[in-house]
C-alpha atoms as one frame of an Amber mdcrd trajectory, in Angstrom:
protein
 115.602 106.945  95.794 118.843 107.291  97.632 117.805 104.528 100.012 116.846
 102.121  97.120 120.353 102.801  95.648 118.749 104.717  92.604 121.163 106.731
  90.335 120.697 108.737  87.327 122.111 107.455  83.910 125.246 109.347  83.050
 126.212 109.556  79.288 129.911 110.320  78.598 130.236 113.362  76.273 130.463
 112.615  72.625 132.342 114.559  69.883 132.841 117.881  71.598 134.056 119.925
  69.033 134.823 122.845  71.687 137.231 120.728  73.748 138.653 119.396  70.495
 139.502 123.132  69.545 141.286 123.586  72.810 143.510 120.349  72.336 144.464
 121.432  68.898 145.715 124.827  70.077 147.637 123.180  72.776 149.072 120.654
  70.626 150.146 123.427  68.354 152.244 125.015  70.785 154.818 122.387  70.769
 156.654 121.349  67.555 153.320 121.291  65.608 151.623 118.456  64.048 149.989
 117.005  60.807 146.322 116.127  60.604 147.048 112.498  60.220 149.201 112.497
  63.483 146.456 114.261  65.319 143.758 111.662  63.787 145.715 108.819  65.320
 145.556 110.438  68.592 142.084 111.306  68.621 140.532 107.892  67.507 142.304
 106.506  70.643 139.950 108.562  72.711 136.297 107.260  73.618 134.550 110.690
  73.239 136.292 111.357  69.673 135.879 107.848  68.554 133.397 108.894  65.750
 135.308 112.237  64.803 136.100 112.502  60.990 138.891 114.102  59.402 136.496
 116.770  58.000 135.337 117.312  61.771 139.081 118.149  62.537 139.603 120.264
  59.308 136.333 122.401  60.193 137.695 123.136  63.561 141.112 124.181  62.192
 139.477 126.402  59.807 137.572 128.101  62.563 140.881 128.408  64.814 142.741
 129.926  61.670 140.007 132.503  61.420 138.657 131.498  58.186 134.869 132.253
  58.805 135.779 135.889  59.944 138.087 136.252  56.979 135.533 135.220  54.484
 133.550 138.220  55.764 136.745 140.526  55.664 136.619 140.684  59.557 140.297
 140.949  60.841 140.927 138.392  63.590 144.251 136.736  64.890 144.430 133.190
  64.108 144.563 130.912  67.035 146.742 128.631  65.215 148.722 128.560  61.941
 147.129 126.225  59.742 148.999 125.014  56.447 146.070 123.581  54.305 148.352
 122.591  51.501 150.442 120.227  53.489 147.837 119.800  56.243 150.121 120.883
  59.114 149.506 122.917  62.154 151.679 125.053  64.128 151.366 127.611  66.914
 152.815 131.053  67.604 153.188 133.263  70.919 149.215 133.854  70.799 148.525
 130.071  70.674 150.753 129.625  73.692 149.067 132.671  75.754 145.626 131.042
  74.786 146.589 127.457  75.781 148.016 128.732  79.111 145.754 131.593  80.235
 142.199 130.686  78.848 142.319 126.794  78.960 139.914 124.659  80.913 136.382
 123.158  80.435 134.570 124.844  83.432 132.767 127.962  81.974 132.455 131.374
  83.700 128.991 131.460  85.087 129.439 134.878  86.466 129.095 133.227  90.126
 130.437 134.977  93.198 131.741 132.976  96.220 129.638 133.668  99.195 131.816
 133.618 102.498 131.303 134.298 106.017 133.804 136.770 107.730 135.947 133.919
 108.741 136.250 132.572 105.413 133.662 129.696 105.450 132.210 129.331 102.000
 128.283 128.953 102.247 127.287 129.093  98.529 127.519 131.135  95.260 125.739
 133.907  93.906 125.110 135.162  90.225 127.080 138.331  89.221 123.889 140.185
  88.176 122.080 139.502  91.528 125.546 140.848  93.182 125.568 143.786  90.827
 122.280 145.039  92.278 123.144 144.125  95.807 124.407 146.625  98.392 126.186
 146.206 101.665 123.719 145.528 104.373 121.155 143.721 101.996 119.798 140.473
 103.252 119.219 137.485 101.061 118.197 133.761 101.706 120.724 131.033 100.877
 120.405 127.515 101.972 118.616 127.295 105.235 119.558 130.690 106.494 119.293
 134.367 105.834 122.437 136.291 105.403 123.400 140.108 105.314 126.133 141.499
 103.055 129.110 142.974 104.771 131.479 143.325 101.932 131.358 143.127  98.087
 134.824 142.096  96.758 136.518 141.248  93.350 134.783 137.858  93.182 133.689
 137.241  96.792 130.527 138.336  98.853 131.304 138.466 102.485 128.230 137.846
 104.723 127.160 137.382 108.352 124.019 135.235 109.426 121.119 137.444 109.797
 117.213 137.321 110.461 114.897 136.734 107.641 113.297 140.099 107.966 113.502
 141.751 104.641 115.506 139.028 103.000 114.965 138.129  99.494 115.611 134.974
  97.407 118.328 135.396  94.979 118.270 134.114  91.250 120.899 132.195  89.224
 120.970 132.736  85.486 123.724 130.149  84.950 121.783 127.042  85.927 120.779
 125.042  82.847 120.872 121.421  83.904 118.484 119.461  86.143 117.195 116.190
  87.354 116.451 113.575  84.624 113.209 112.254  84.029 113.636 108.901  85.879
 114.193 110.934  89.052 111.501 113.143  88.300 109.058 110.025  88.151 110.356
 108.799  91.493 109.797 112.310  93.062 106.334 112.175  91.629 105.700 108.807
  93.097 106.584 110.250  96.483 104.393 113.214  96.177 101.368 110.897  95.011
 102.130 108.882  98.307 102.131 111.971 100.404  98.688 113.220  98.879  97.417
 109.661  99.767  98.783 110.017 103.350  97.028 113.409 103.583  93.686 112.122
 102.560  94.211 109.408 105.221  95.188 111.849 107.758  98.663 110.522 108.193
 100.629 113.161 106.391 102.920 113.964 109.222 103.890 110.335 109.789 104.588
 109.833 105.938 106.931 112.914 106.067 108.884 111.314 109.208 109.174 108.433
 107.280 111.104 110.096 104.486 113.838 111.007 106.897 112.433 114.386 108.283
 112.983 115.494 111.770 109.854 116.682 113.793 110.457 120.518 112.898 110.980
 119.856 109.221 108.162 117.418 109.085 105.818 119.901 110.677 106.982 122.690
 108.302 106.537 120.518 105.236 102.984 119.468 106.364 102.056 123.088 106.602
 103.324 123.843 103.136 101.504 120.679 101.608  98.326 121.795 103.365  98.359
 125.018 101.929  99.087 123.709  98.483  96.315 121.285  98.700  93.975 123.836
  99.863  94.822 125.960  96.715  94.906 123.349  93.904  93.061 120.318  95.545
  95.921 118.061  94.402  99.623 117.718  94.157 101.617 117.408  90.905 102.893
 113.968  90.678 104.245 111.234  88.224 100.730 110.889  86.891  99.391 114.453
  87.332 100.384 117.935  85.746  98.587 120.890  87.390  98.172 124.007  85.595
  96.941 127.189  87.351  96.041 130.574  85.827  96.343 133.632  88.046  97.017
 137.398  87.957 100.134 138.742  89.609 100.434 141.961  91.870  99.969 144.153
  88.771  97.045 142.388  87.386  98.962 140.708  84.548  97.855 137.186  83.621
 100.293 134.269  84.127 100.249 130.421  83.888 102.071 127.988  86.096 102.661
 124.475  84.932 103.524 122.188  87.814 105.576 119.415  86.355 107.705 117.023
  88.257 109.754 115.593  85.440 112.791 117.722  85.559 114.208 120.724  83.707
 115.449 118.697  80.616 111.877 117.901  80.057 110.285 121.001  81.191 112.195
 123.509  79.255 111.505 122.150  75.865 107.897 121.541  76.924 107.646 125.125
  77.924 108.934 126.042  74.334 106.399 124.080  72.744 103.538 125.502  75.050
 104.995 129.268  74.640 104.859 128.608  70.697 101.177 127.252  70.685 100.164
 130.294  72.890 101.907 132.763  70.831 100.416 131.393  67.586  97.011 131.781
  69.333  97.313 135.105  70.748  99.553 136.984  68.215 101.577 138.097  71.180
 105.203 137.658  72.667 105.287 135.401  75.789 108.258 134.552  78.241 108.616
 131.904  80.474 110.938 130.659  83.261 111.493 127.065  84.045 113.124 124.823
  86.870 112.798 120.949  87.765 109.269 121.423  89.077 107.513 123.083  86.100
 107.425 126.313  84.222 105.772 129.759  84.324 104.347 131.693  81.294 103.703
 135.460  81.348 102.755 137.372  78.263 104.069 140.883  77.652 100.567 141.916
  76.808  97.733 141.739  79.517  95.666 138.788  77.975  94.804 135.658  79.740
  96.695 132.342  78.480  94.340 130.043  76.654  93.368 126.824  78.455  94.170
 123.351  76.748  97.615 124.032  75.425  99.154 120.882  76.618  96.438 118.911
  74.874  97.101 120.786  71.630 100.671 119.351  71.384 101.410 116.328  69.230
 104.590 114.052  70.287 105.452 113.381  66.567 106.003 117.041  65.751 107.636
 118.021  69.012 111.463 117.112  67.763 111.401 119.050  64.583 109.672 122.033
  66.127 112.248 122.119  68.974 115.153 121.650  66.621 113.978 124.640  64.546
 113.223 126.818  67.596 116.647 126.015  69.618 118.640 128.728  68.055 116.297
 131.527  69.331 116.260 130.206  73.001 118.116 131.711  75.949 119.680 128.208
  76.335 121.340 128.267  72.971 122.850 131.486  73.549 124.116 130.605  76.923
 125.413 127.371  75.671 127.196 128.881  72.687 128.823 131.310  75.048 130.224
 128.627  77.316 131.296 126.642  74.055 132.924 129.706  72.437 134.994 130.071
  75.666 136.020 126.506  75.769 137.027 126.687  72.239 139.321 129.576  73.019
 137.370 131.939  70.675 136.631 134.471  73.289 140.127 135.719  73.682 142.327
 136.140  76.733 140.983 137.767  80.021 143.305 140.851  80.948 143.411 141.877
  84.451 141.417 139.057  85.920 137.729 138.183  85.502 136.146 139.609  82.554
 132.685 141.026  83.477 129.792 138.804  82.469 127.892 141.426  80.620 130.976
 141.876  78.349 131.040 137.943  77.832 127.509 137.910  76.940 127.636 140.882
  74.492 130.774 139.285  72.798 128.984 135.873  72.681 125.969 137.373  71.277
 127.770 139.219  68.413 129.554 136.180  67.554 126.343 134.014  67.662 124.479
 136.600  65.304 127.350 136.471  62.883 127.505 132.621  62.810 124.077 131.479
  63.298 123.213 131.024  59.461 126.394 129.000  59.245 125.047 125.412  60.133
 128.381 123.643  59.451 130.390 125.972  61.737 131.778 123.911  64.558 130.678
 126.064  67.523 127.109 125.887  65.946 127.061 122.235  65.629 128.340 121.698
  68.938 125.976 124.003  70.705 123.153 122.104  68.947 124.417 118.813  69.874
 124.909 119.861  73.467 121.502 121.297  73.957 119.524 118.414  72.061 121.622
 115.479  73.942 122.909 116.854  77.094 120.418 119.601  78.433 117.138 118.461
  76.841 115.528 115.090  76.912 113.544 115.040  73.672 112.649 111.305  74.107
 111.224 112.266  77.639 109.133 115.082  76.086 107.571 112.746  73.563 106.921
 110.153  76.369 105.068 112.796  78.456 103.004 114.074  75.566 101.960 110.538
  74.620 101.142 109.645  78.085  98.890 113.147  78.149  97.216 111.915  75.129
  96.605 108.306  76.141  95.360 109.337  79.658  98.561 107.927  81.540  99.002
 111.556  82.787  96.156 113.649  83.760  96.133 117.312  83.341  94.313 119.559
  85.999  93.721 123.100  84.765  92.114 125.743  86.870  91.839 129.508  87.525
  93.171 130.799  90.990  92.677 134.216  92.798  96.379 133.989  93.812  99.394
 131.891  92.865  99.793 128.622  94.937 102.732 128.199  97.471 104.436 125.961
  94.854 104.274 128.674  92.322 106.256 131.300  94.185 109.851 130.092  93.410
 109.256 130.805  89.774 107.076 133.921  90.445 110.043 135.594  92.290 112.079
 134.660  89.015 109.907 136.489  86.730 111.133 139.886  87.733 114.599 138.674
  87.178 113.588 137.412  83.644 111.995 140.668  82.765 115.100 142.629  83.568
 117.808 140.190  82.591 116.624 137.831  79.699 117.398 139.507  76.449 114.691
 138.256  74.269 114.666 139.224  70.531 113.088 142.543  69.518 109.647 141.958
  68.197 109.584 141.453  64.333 107.645 144.648  63.693 110.196 146.765  65.379
 112.978 145.198  63.130 110.817 145.878  60.146 110.037 149.317  60.849 113.733
 150.228  61.568 114.815 148.582  58.325 112.254 150.497  56.396 113.580 153.778
  58.050 117.119 152.803  57.068 116.232 152.147  53.554 114.551 155.499  53.158
 117.552 157.246  54.688 120.348 158.465  52.590 123.595 156.574  53.165 126.046
 158.764  55.131 129.111 159.408  53.197 132.593 159.284  55.189 134.612 162.417
  55.655 137.408 163.013  53.169 140.052 162.618  55.719 138.675 159.138  56.338
 138.845 158.170  52.743 142.421 159.713  52.253 143.868 157.366  54.952 144.449
 153.751  54.656 144.451 151.177  57.348 147.310 151.421  59.587 149.105 148.220
  60.214 149.354 147.630  64.085 151.880 144.923  63.481 153.951 143.942  60.700
 154.473 140.080  60.061 157.470 138.691  62.016 158.195 135.634  60.111 157.256
 133.681  56.848 154.408 132.005  58.838 152.683 135.205  59.703 153.170 136.642
  56.294 151.208 133.724  54.931 148.570 134.224  57.490 148.379 138.074  56.321
 148.026 136.833  52.848 145.165 134.679  53.845 143.524 137.461  55.584 144.038
 140.514  53.391 144.308 138.792  50.028 146.595 139.990  47.201 149.814 141.833
  47.761 152.206 143.655  45.560 155.773 143.280  46.289 156.956 146.217  48.458
 153.384 147.101  49.592 154.298 145.684  53.134 157.637 146.013  54.610 158.847
 142.500  54.663 161.809 140.738  53.096 161.209 139.535  49.616 163.018 136.395
  50.545 160.103 135.439  52.688 157.706 135.530  49.774 160.003 133.378  47.633
 160.376 130.922  50.552 156.600 130.628  50.709 156.430 130.163  47.008 159.234
 127.324  47.206 157.133 125.525  49.869 153.943 125.857  47.630 152.343 128.253
  50.339 152.248 131.419  48.046 152.116 132.107  44.474 153.089 134.834  42.132
 150.417 135.678  39.410 150.074 138.176  36.787 149.679 140.872  37.105 152.303
 141.273  39.620 150.451 139.941  42.665 151.369 137.746  45.472 148.613 135.377
  46.773 148.219 132.681  49.314 148.191 129.220  47.441 144.831 128.477  48.989
 143.331 131.596  47.103 144.667 130.377  43.670 141.107 129.005  42.671 139.466
 132.303  43.637 141.863 134.429  41.663 141.595 132.286  38.702 137.708 132.680
  38.550 138.247 136.643  39.217 141.044 137.322  36.931 140.539 134.490  33.976
 137.049 133.483  34.040 135.628 136.993  34.916 133.410 135.557  37.582 131.632
 138.426  39.380 131.176 136.803  42.803 134.928 136.263  42.942 135.794 139.821
  41.411 133.544 141.508  44.220 135.245 139.522  46.884 138.677 140.441  46.023
 137.758 143.974  45.564 135.810 144.164  48.673 138.928 142.878  50.596 141.058
 145.292  48.893 138.988 148.246  49.947 138.756 146.627  53.410 142.575 146.283
  54.090 144.055 148.959  51.615 141.889 151.755  52.136 139.850 153.764  49.489
 140.692 153.092  46.101 139.721 155.078  42.796 138.230 153.158  39.798 141.389
 153.625  37.735 143.527 152.122  40.741 141.639 149.164  40.719 141.281 148.684
  36.975 145.252 148.915  36.919 145.795 146.457  39.721 143.926 143.781  38.114
 144.153 144.633  34.460 140.483 145.088  34.020 138.842 147.713  31.753 137.009
 150.624  33.200 133.737 149.027  32.183 134.607 145.748  33.962 135.754 147.727
  37.193 132.618 149.923  37.218 130.455 147.041  37.136 132.156 145.235  40.295
 131.914 148.763  42.039 128.272 149.149  41.264 127.618 145.736  42.443 129.561
 146.318  45.785 127.558 149.735  46.301 124.466 148.153  45.642 124.968 145.621
  48.419 125.746 148.098  50.939 129.110 147.037  51.804 130.931 149.818  49.790
 130.267 153.592  49.098 131.500 155.934  46.684 132.532 159.520  47.583 134.273
 161.928  45.103 135.622 159.269  42.885 136.825 157.125  45.686
């Protein structure tokens, strides 16, 4: 391919909302900007040529913490967003994020591997390093290495014998070769199989540029593969082998040369088809050369799965299945980091397991918000950058038409080409956090519903939330009103002049019965206090209890001038939803 001057197609990134978020925070650290000003700048850049004002507003709402505040989750805003005047400014936190958490290269948890004299020989996954010890041997590149020291972000090694060396695994790799390169690679394998049958395999390998020793080694490998499968996977052939592993568990290896962007969505389609037939949980590992399926139950995987797939239904099935994939979880974490939504690292590198835990918690809370910028960007990135859905449809159509043949067989042991993915199944079983089976979730939920709700201790009810930090300016006071809802003058130790200044700038309002609110909440409080809207009432009371501590029915009724009956209805609704508990009148 290189000799012919071939090169994979490259598509410039489009509408990257995570990078946009980073720009919006960085720009806010200066004198601030208006929405019109930032739109004028963005539309000059090719990647953002299609960005809309609503796209930018949604990212600003994310940075301002609106999605968390809607669920009464306290979070410090990344920018100070004035929705009334469409103006954005920054504070000290914005500057800290822009300086210490910026950049577009995600932390994949990779440790540099260096020799004792400082020469870098590669990288290792953090979790592989976590299990490693001084003296362990592993394979990297063309050599075996022995670990002499494990430092903060570096593994020091010296060259060693291959005895006892194990292959490492990398969980951070999610891209691969494109389908056009896969077809070219498959064509080479087809030529090599033809040369094998003609008795000229060694010469064919030499013509590819391999020296004598490399050609002899490759010849031996190909001979063993052909002895096992009788054919090589190529641009016109997919080979499927069924076998048992060392424990006797059934596995299925699909040799497909079309690259990871095709193989991963293809693996998901095959996995779902197998799960429907077996009614069992099935895992998979994937790379550029194929994918391997292994069920958690010791049952053989059915034959003919590839032939059962229909190209026309592949795209909607994959779009629906995407949020449940490890790829989506990983890409979401990377995007959240780039969007400055993962906070600031303190004391150096944040452990990868902490990043994964925080990313998983954030994803779990947002996955139902299809319009959230991070969900939109992760979906776009997976479907456009990591996966090749048109390539999947092409392969499935070729299988149906006979343009690609599928050879399926049962073997006593896995073929040589299966071994790289075979080694990765152990790491996948240990480190891939697949969803708990639905039956377990149902059982746990039923047990929780049967259990009585635990009442908080009286001392917990008696105390109100202590404020870690008072507002330091009018802008921060407005942010507090956006997060905590209504405030009575004197309830928070801030100058009354700040509230009056916010009111003059139309960023805050004073409403009866004696409440200060953010101007953006005007419609919500009108619905709650004037129109008696139940959703609005439960929302402001839940927020009150969250940020002002336990309240009696009389206190709530007096604050909002409701009758005891009206207040009781709101409290019963909140208790019924599980977000609020009653204990001794509070």
